[in-house]
N, C-alpha and C positions, 0 to 999 in steps of 0.2 A: 504494500500500500504506500502511496506517495506521502511524503512528509507534508503537512498542511501548508507550511510556509513556502514550499517549492511547487505547489500544484496550482496551475492557472485556472481561473474560472471562465465560464463561457462568455461573460460580458465584461471581462477585465480589459481595460484599455491597453493598447500596445505601448510599451515604453522602450526607450533606447537602451543599448548595452551599458552605457555609463550609469544610467539611473538604477539599473539592476545590480551593478557590480558591488557596490559597497554593502548593501544588505546581505548579498551572497557571501561576501568575504567575512562579514561579521558572524555568519552562521558557520563558516568553514574554518575559522581560526584554530579550533582544537585539532582538526585533521592536519593542518599545516604545521602546528606546533609538534605534534607527535611524529609527523614525517621528518621534520628537521632533526628531531632528537635521534631517531633511529638511524638516519643517514649520516648525521654528524658522528655518531658512535662508530659506524662502519668505517668512515673516512679516517677518523683519528686512530683507530686500531691499525688500519692499513699504513698510515704514515709512520707510526711508531715502529712497526715491524720492518718497514722499508729502511728506516734509519738503522735498525739493528743489523740489517743485511748490507749496510753501507751503500744503499741505493737512494737516488733522488726520487722520493715518492711523488712529489708534486709534478715533476717532469713526466713521470710515468702516466699520471692521470691525464696529461695533455697530449702525449705523443705515442702512447702504446698502440701498436698495430694500426687499426683503422684511424685512430686519432692522428697518427703521423701522416696518413694519406690526406685527411681533411686539412691538416696544417699546411701541407705542401700546396694544396689548391688555394687556401687563403692567401698565401704569400706569392705564389707564382701564377695562379690562374689555372685553367684547364690546359692539358697538353694538346698538341696537334694530333690529327687523326692518322698520322703516318705510322704510328706504332700501336699495335693492338694489345700487346702483353703488358699487364699491369697498368693499363690506361686509366687515368683518373676520372674519365667520363663515366665509369661504372658507378661513381658516387654522385648522388643527386645534389642539386646546387644550393638549397636554401640554408642549410647549416653553415657551410663555408662562407656564404654571403653574410649571414648574421655575425659570424666570427670576424670577418673583415671589417664590418661596420663597427663592432665593439672595439676592435683594434684601433680604428681611427678615432674613436671617442674617448677611450680609456688609456691612461698612462702605464699600461702593463705589457709584458711580452705577449705575442700573439697566442701562444699556447695557453697562457693564463686567461686571456679573453675568451678563448674557445671553451675552457672549463666553466667560466662564469655564464656563458650562454647556455650551456648544458644545465647548470644549476638552476638558472631562471626557468628553463623549460621544465625541469623536474618539479619545481614548486607549482608551476601552472598545471602540470599533469596531476599532481596530488590534489590540487583544488578541484580539477575537473572530475577526477575519479571519485572524490568525496561527493560531488554534486550528483553524479550518476547513482552512487550507492544510496544517498539520502532520498533521491527521487523514487527509486525503485523499491527501497525498503524503508529505512528510517535513518535519522541522523547518526545514531550510535554505529549502525552498520557502515555508514559512509566513512566515518572516522577510521574504523578498523580496516575497511577496504583500502584506504590510502596508506595506512600503516603497513599492511601486508604487502602492498606493492613495493614498499621500501625495504622489505625484509626477505625478498626472494633470494635464492642462492646466487644469482647473477646481478643483484641490485647494485653492486659496485659500479656497473656500467652507467647507471643513472647519474653518477657523480664524476664521470669521465667525459672527455671530448668526443663523445659518440652521439649519434642521432636519435637513439631510442627515447631519450627523455623528451625532446621537443616534439618528436613524432607522436608520442603518447599523449602529450598535451593537446595537440590538434585533434587527434582522434577522440579523446575523452570528451572534449567540449563539442565536437561535431555530433557524437552520439547523444550527448545530453540535449543538444539542439533538436535532433531528430525526435527524441522522446517527447520534447515539449512542442514540437512542430514549429520551430523557428527556422524557417527554410533558408533564408538568406545567410544566416549565421552558419547553418549546417553546410551549405554549399561552399561558402568562402573558406571555412576551416578545412574542408576536405580538399579543396584546391591547394591549400598550403601543405597539407599532409602529402599530397601528390608531388610536391616539389622537394620533399624531404626524404622519402624512402620509397622504393619500388613496391613495398607491401601495402601501399595505399590502395592497391587493388582489392584489399579485403574490406575497405570501408566505402569505396566509391559505389559498388552495387547496392549496398545497404541504404545509402542516402537516396540514390536514384529510385529504388523500388519503393521505399517508404513515401517519397514524394508522389510517385505515380499512384500508389494506393489511395493517398489522400485526395488526389484529383478525381480518381474513378469513383470514390465513395462520396464525393461532393462535400467533404469537410472544409475545404478551402478552395474557393472558386477564383481566387486572385491569381496574379502572375507569379507569386513567390515560390510555390512548389516547382513551377516550370523553370524558374531561374536556378533553383537548387540542382535540378537535373542537368542543366547546362553547365553550371559552375563546377560541380563535383569532379568531373574527369579532366578539367582543363590543365591543372598543374602537372599531373602525371603524363598526360598525352603531349602537352607542350614540350616537356623535356625530352621525351622519346623522339619527337619530331625534330627537335634541335640537334640531337645527336645524329639522327638520320641525315640531316642536312650537312653536318660537319664531316661525317664519314663517307657521304656519297652513296649510302645504301639504306634502304628503308628499315632493315633489321639491324641497323648499326649498333644500337645499345645491346641487343641480345647477342650479337656477334662478339662484341667486346666482353660481355659477361661469360660467354661460352668458351671462346678461344683464348682470351687473356686471363681469365680468372677461374676457368673450369667450373663455372656455375651454370647449370642447366636444370631443366625440370624433367624428371624421369618418373614422376608418380610415386616416389618412395622406394624404388627398387634398390638404390644404393644404400639407403638408410637401413633397410631390412638386412642387407648383406653385411653392413657394418655391425649391427647388433648381433647377428648370428656368429660373427667372429669371436664375440666374447665367450661363447660356449666352446670354441675350439682352442683359443689361446688365452693365456693369462693376460688380462688387461691391467696394467700397473699404474695407470694414470687415473686419479680421482675424477678428472673432468669427464671421462667417458661415462662413469656411473652417475655423476651429477646430471649430465644431459639426459641419460636414459630415465632417471627418476623424474625429471621435469616433464619429459614427453609423455610418460605413462600417467603421471598425475594430471596433466592437461587433458588427456583423453577421458580419464575418469571424471574430472570436473565438468567437462563438456556434457557428458551423459547426465550427470546430476543436474546441470543447468536446464537441460531439456525436461527432466522429471519435475523440477521445481517450477516449471512454467515461467522461466525468466523471459522478459520481453524478447520477441522474436528478433528484433534488431540487434540485440546483444548476442544472442545465440548464433545468428548467421555470421556476424562479424567474427566471433571467436572460432567458429567452424572454418571460415575461409582463411583465417590466420593459421590454423592448424594444417589445412590442406596445402597452403603455400609453403609452410615451413617443413612439413614432413616430406613433401614431394620434391624438394630441392636435391639435386644429385650430389653436391659437394658440401663441404664445411659442416660435417656432422658435429664437430666440436663447438660450433657457434649456434646450433639450433635452439638451445635454451635461451640464449640472448635474443634471438629473433622473436621469441614468444613474449618477451617483456611487455610489449604494448597490448597483449591480450589480457588486460587487467580484469575484464568481466568474468574470466574463469575463476577468479578468486572470490566472487560474490557468495557462493555457497559456504565457503570457509568463514568469511566475514559475518554472514548471517548466523551461523552456528556459534561463533565466538561471542556475538552480541547477546546471546541468550544465556551465557555462562555467568557465574559469579565473578565479580570484579577481581578478586584475589586470584582465582583460577586463570582468568584472562591475562592478568599481569605476568603470571609465571610462564604461561605459554608464549607470550610475546617476548619475554626476556630470553627464553630459550632460543626462539627463532632469531633474535638479534645476535646472540652469540654465534649461532651456526652461520648466519649471513656474513658476519664479520670474518669468521674463519675462511669461508669460501672466497670472500673478496681478496684476502691476503694470498690465498693459493692461486687464484685465477690470474692475478696481475704480477705477483712476484715469482711464482714457481712454474706455473703452466707456460710453455714456451710459445704457444700459438695464440690465435685470436680467441679471446674468451667468449 
């Protein structure tokens, strides 16, 4: 059931985003405070352990693996189309553009500016996740949903110069807008998500279908749902076409992904083969088991979400995120990270925790915080490949 303060009435006048922002923030502050607490704990533990290993933890947050690729784009721009292998055009443009803007405005190194952009995105994401949880269930569930997102095994990524944080922010608020039938907001945010990560393909159909259903059922006869249907795919499609123009081939982006990065879609054949190898050979890396745990948990939580009759918009988005993630041919080690934006899968867990006693809930959350901090240290300091 929707929280009373978040539920629109049929005769309520339309108000602008600015007028709605401050009351929403006043309701969301506990979620933001808890999220900051859990992520600050994870980052501090990581920095202390990095110092113990005589490593520059702050530099790792800004330049580790994909962070280094984005940093290169921020400083040098996109490379020419003459080289396919490890071509930076595989990385969508909004995050490096925001990092470059922050670098121009702030007196910090470019890598630090990239981290700060990610942190700002993480806070916006936690706020949006809270809003979705409070709208679908209640305020307590919303707070816990935001906190759980910050306590995932790969939550350290939310504090690094990666795109998952700002992408989740755009998606969370876009889905909230869809649930509230605020179509211009939904379309615009989905456009921005499409400029951030290729997995915007999971949210674009949800926005388009929801707007179309609204038109067909006659709930909104204005131009707004139509505008959402037009806006939603423009960011993703625009970047794909730009890469096509730069490379001189219509499938330029997918060619770079496949030939340069070994990233193709095979429907999950490679993933099944990878998991089956665990039964044949001794897997000595914790990351393999972390990823397998997250993938299995995600499938179980998706089934529970269906049984709990979660809003279809959230279920379809979560399902599409799983289809895209599980079906990718390469980068098994990064599949748990790819699922970070699938926050709606955590809603059954948050709902159950919201019904427990406060003391029990605190113990569970503290345990998850310790586990998340441990995983963060391992993934960035010990694991050699992309987390």
